[in-house]
C-alpha positions as semicolon CSV with decimal commas, in nm:
position;residue;x (nm);y (nm);z (nm)
1;X;1,545;3,910;-3,340
2;X;1,250;3,675;-3,393
3;X;1,018;3,661;-3,092
4;X;0,970;3,325;-2,922
5;X;0,646;3,134;-2,980
6;X;0,492;3,084;-2,635
7;X;0,150;2,943;-2,736
8;X;0,154;2,671;-3,002
9;X;-0,180;2,504;-3,075
10;X;-0,158;2,240;-3,346
11;X;-0,440;2,045;-3,519
12;X;-0,679;2,050;-3,221
13;X;-1,011;1,866;-3,239
14;X;-1,283;1,888;-2,974
15;X;-1,637;1,751;-2,988
16;X;-1,924;1,726;-2,741
17;X;-2,128;1,432;-2,865
18;X;-2,226;1,509;-3,223
19;X;-2,131;1,878;-3,186
20;X;-1,790;1,910;-3,353
21;X;-1,663;2,239;-3,210
22;X;-1,294;2,250;-3,303
23;X;-1,185;2,079;-3,624
24;X;-0,815;2,087;-3,703
25;X;-0,761;2,425;-3,532
26;X;-0,404;2,558;-3,542
27;X;-0,250;2,885;-3,422
28;X;0,073;3,027;-3,283
29;X;0,120;3,328;-3,055
30;X;0,453;3,502;-3,001
31;X;0,582;3,649;-2,676
32;X;0,428;3,987;-2,600
33;X;0,143;3,959;-2,854
34;X;-0,222;4,035;-2,786
35;X;-0,424;3,799;-3,007
36;X;-0,802;3,828;-3,037
37;X;-1,006;3,523;-3,137
38;X;-1,322;3,625;-3,321
39;X;-1,612;3,397;-3,408
40;X;-1,987;3,355;-3,380
41;X;-2,155;3,256;-3,054
42;X;-2,107;2,884;-3,004
43;X;-1,818;2,867;-3,249
44;X;-1,578;2,729;-2,987
45;X;-1,383;3,036;-2,872
46;X;-1,420;2,968;-2,499
47;X;-1,373;2,594;-2,559
48;X;-1,043;2,676;-2,727
49;X;-0,891;2,868;-2,435
50;X;-1,020;2,606;-2,189
51;X;-0,845;2,339;-2,398
52;X;-0,524;2,543;-2,388
53;X;-0,503;2,502;-2,007
54;X;-0,685;2,166;-2,004
55;X;-1,002;2,275;-1,832
56;X;-1,135;2,089;-2,137
57;X;-0,944;1,791;-2,273
58;X;-0,894;1,804;-2,652
59;X;-0,987;1,490;-2,843
60;X;-0,680;1,514;-3,062
61;X;-0,390;1,748;-3,139
62;X;-0,097;1,912;-2,961
63;X;-0,066;2,216;-2,732
64;X;0,256;2,376;-2,610
65;X;0,270;2,664;-2,362
66;X;0,604;2,822;-2,278
67;X;0,773;2,531;-2,459
68;X;0,593;2,276;-2,238
69;X;0,377;1,997;-2,381
70;X;0,051;2,063;-2,197
71;X;-0,127;1,739;-2,284
72;X;0,140;1,512;-2,133
73;X;0,161;1,684;-1,793
74;X;0,055;1,510;-1,474
75;X;-0,159;1,692;-1,218
76;X;0,139;1,846;-1,038
77;X;0,304;1,962;-1,361
78;X;-0,022;2,106;-1,491
79;X;-0,078;2,293;-1,164
80;X;0,271;2,443;-1,186
81;X;0,217;2,551;-1,548
82;X;-0,122;2,705;-1,467
83;X;0,050;2,928;-1,209
84;X;0,219;3,096;-1,508
85;X;-0,108;3,140;-1,698
86;X;-0,369;3,392;-1,583
87;X;-0,733;3,323;-1,675
88;X;-0,988;3,605;-1,657
89;X;-1,325;3,432;-1,642
90;X;-1,628;3,593;-1,806
91;X;-1,812;3,566;-1,472
92;X;-1,508;3,709;-1,282
93;X;-1,526;3,406;-1,044
94;X;-1,464;3,612;-0,730
95;X;-1,539;3,450;-0,395
96;X;-1,840;3,638;-0,255
97;X;-1,759;3,545;0,106
98;X;-1,404;3,686;0,085
99;X;-1,286;4,047;0,091
100;X;-1,093;4,186;-0,205
101;X;-0,772;4,129;-0,006
102;X;-0,861;3,764;0,061
103;X;-0,959;3,706;-0,302
104;X;-0,618;3,828;-0,416
105;X;-0,429;3,639;-0,146
106;X;-0,594;3,308;-0,242
107;X;-0,385;3,224;-0,554
108;X;-0,068;3,331;-0,374
109;X;-0,134;3,093;-0,087
110;X;-0,224;2,814;-0,332
111;X;0,076;2,842;-0,563
112;X;0,365;3,011;-0,382
113;X;0,627;2,841;-0,167
114;X;0,539;2,885;0,200
115;X;0,884;3,023;0,286
116;X;0,814;3,317;0,053
117;X;0,479;3,395;0,211
118;X;0,585;3,660;0,458
119;X;0,327;3,925;0,548
120;X;0,536;4,184;0,365
121;X;0,557;3,973;0,048
122;X;0,182;3,907;0,038
123;X;0,088;4,267;0,121
124;X;0,328;4,397;-0,143
125;X;0,190;4,172;-0,416
126;X;-0,173;4,253;-0,327
127;X;-0,115;4,628;-0,326
128;X;0,083;4,615;-0,651
129;X;-0,196;4,422;-0,825
130;X;-0,465;4,657;-0,695
131;X;-0,262;4,964;-0,791
132;X;-0,227;4,827;-1,145
133;X;-0,607;4,836;-1,182
134;X;-0,655;5,161;-0,988
135;X;-0,846;5,009;-0,697
136;X;-0,611;5,007;-0,397
137;X;-0,885;5,169;-0,185
138;X;-1,113;4,862;-0,222
139;X;-0,878;4,622;-0,043
140;X;-1,111;4,554;0,253
141;X;-1,441;4,570;0,061
142;X;-1,661;4,273;-0,033
143;X;-1,737;4,190;-0,400
144;X;-2,105;4,273;-0,343
145;X;-2,005;4,633;-0,261
146;X;-1,839;4,681;-0,601
147;X;-1,982;4,782;-0,938
148;X;-1,961;4,544;-1,234
149;X;-1,662;4,728;-1,375
150;X;-1,485;4,725;-1,039
151;X;-1,544;4,351;-0,999
152;X;-1,391;4,297;-1,344
153;X;-1,087;4,501;-1,241
154;X;-1,050;4,306;-0,916
155;X;-1,072;3,979;-1,111
156;X;-0,798;4,113;-1,336
157;X;-0,588;4,212;-1,034
158;X;-0,623;3,857;-0,902
159;X;-0,514;3,728;-1,243
160;X;-0,203;3,950;-1,219
161;X;-0,109;3,853;-0,863
162;X;0,120;3,566;-0,975
163;X;0,271;3,781;-1,255
164;X;0,178;3,532;-1,527
165;X;0,359;3,503;-1,860
166;X;0,029;3,441;-2,041
167;X;-0,320;3,582;-1,980
168;X;-0,636;3,434;-2,131
169;X;-0,929;3,680;-2,136
170;X;-1,277;3,531;-2,177
171;X;-1,516;3,811;-2,287
172;X;-1,349;4,078;-2,069
173;X;-1,602;4,354;-2,150
174;X;-1,929;4,156;-2,157
175;X;-2,208;4,325;-1,957
176;X;-2,017;4,650;-1,911
177;X;-2,120;4,995;-2,031
178;X;-1,920;5,147;-2,321
179;X;-1,707;5,374;-2,101
180;X;-1,612;5,093;-1,862
181;X;-1,551;4,859;-2,157
182;X;-1,306;5,110;-2,302
183;X;-1,130;5,139;-1,966
184;X;-1,091;4,759;-1,944
185;X;-0,956;4,749;-2,302
186;X;-0,702;5,019;-2,218
187;X;-0,608;4,828;-1,903
188;X;-0,540;4,513;-2,110
189;X;-0,299;4,715;-2,325
190;X;-0,137;4,872;-2,019
191;X;-0,074;4,530;-1,865
192;X;0,075;4,401;-2,191
193;X;0,315;4,695;-2,207
194;X;0,414;4,687;-1,839
195;X;0,465;4,310;-1,803
196;X;0,521;4,200;-2,165
197;X;0,243;3,945;-2,122
198;X;0,124;3,727;-2,406
199;X;-0,256;3,729;-2,427
200;X;-0,548;3,565;-2,603
201;X;-0,864;3,775;-2,593
202;X;-1,202;3,616;-2,660
203;X;-1,457;3,886;-2,735
204;X;-1,767;3,987;-2,933
205;X;-1,687;4,353;-2,860
206;X;-1,538;4,489;-3,183
207;X;-1,427;4,806;-3,008
208;X;-1,232;4,599;-2,753
209;X;-1,078;4,390;-3,029
210;X;-0,978;4,695;-3,233
211;X;-0,818;4,856;-2,927
212;X;-0,631;4,554;-2,792
213;X;-0,547;4,310;-3,073
214;X;-0,212;4,305;-3,247
215;X;-0,358;4,030;-3,463
216;X;-0,701;3,870;-3,505
217;X;-0,773;3,502;-3,563
218;X;-1,106;3,418;-3,723
219;X;-1,252;3,097;-3,576
220;X;-1,497;2,978;-3,842
221;X;-1,618;2,622;-3,901
222;X;-1,398;2,495;-3,618
223;X;-1,067;2,607;-3,766
224;X;-0,844;2,909;-3,806
225;X;-1,016;3,047;-4,113
226;X;-0,808;3,365;-4,141
227;X;-0,564;3,576;-3,940
228;X;-0,452;3,935;-3,991
229;X;-0,472;4,284;-3,846
230;X;-0,808;4,448;-3,769
231;X;-0,769;4,683;-4,066
232;X;-0,684;4,409;-4,316
233;X;-0,973;4,186;-4,208
234;X;-1,211;4,482;-4,202
235;X;-1,129;4,542;-4,569
236;X;-1,157;4,176;-4,670
237;X;-1,393;4,086;-4,955
238;X;-1,454;3,737;-4,808
239;X;-1,824;3,718;-4,716
240;X;-1,764;3,502;-4,407
241;X;-1,523;3,763;-4,270
242;X;-1,726;4,066;-4,373
243;X;-2,020;3,945;-4,159
244;X;-1,824;4,048;-3,848
245;X;-1,735;4,397;-3,971
246;X;-2,050;4,514;-4,153
């Protein structure tokens, strides 16, 4: 049975002044896929995933998430859709003044119906998310007490707290040592398998991409220049593609 397309980006354009970042970019992602987007620094990878959830407004084109037309949604509709899309920021975006518990509770209190927000429900979701990343013991710690790798895991736990259908990872291993980077990559795969999430992974880390990506999209000159498996692209004779694998 053909898997459903849950991310459909069609003919997207995005410029900042005279800097034309995305130029007729198109891609589709099926349910349960991990897709890596590979491109040079400044090529528009992070702009792309911000356009997908309208943190950036595209200049032109169409975007559908979970069969919903993103660009026509009002504020309330967009907020509801975003509750089904997890976004792991490169900076982690944890609240320094909140404990790990409070950081994880925040999206629940923002998006869930108040009648569901019993103490047992909240505690259960927080502990499940922390257990998924192996950090249940940090629940009452502050972000400043955690290592870089632990902060990344807590940010991922917060992303998981609403059990999203889609997760967007912005440079998930940047600034981490090789061992921790490998652990985060393995965690991305574990989450995909456990929750059947659909993910887009933005990364310069070729080891992360090789470990996590079912398919790679090459973002070159503002468009989807090529897409294939890691192995097929690695063996490509195209000079623009080979630059990333040599």
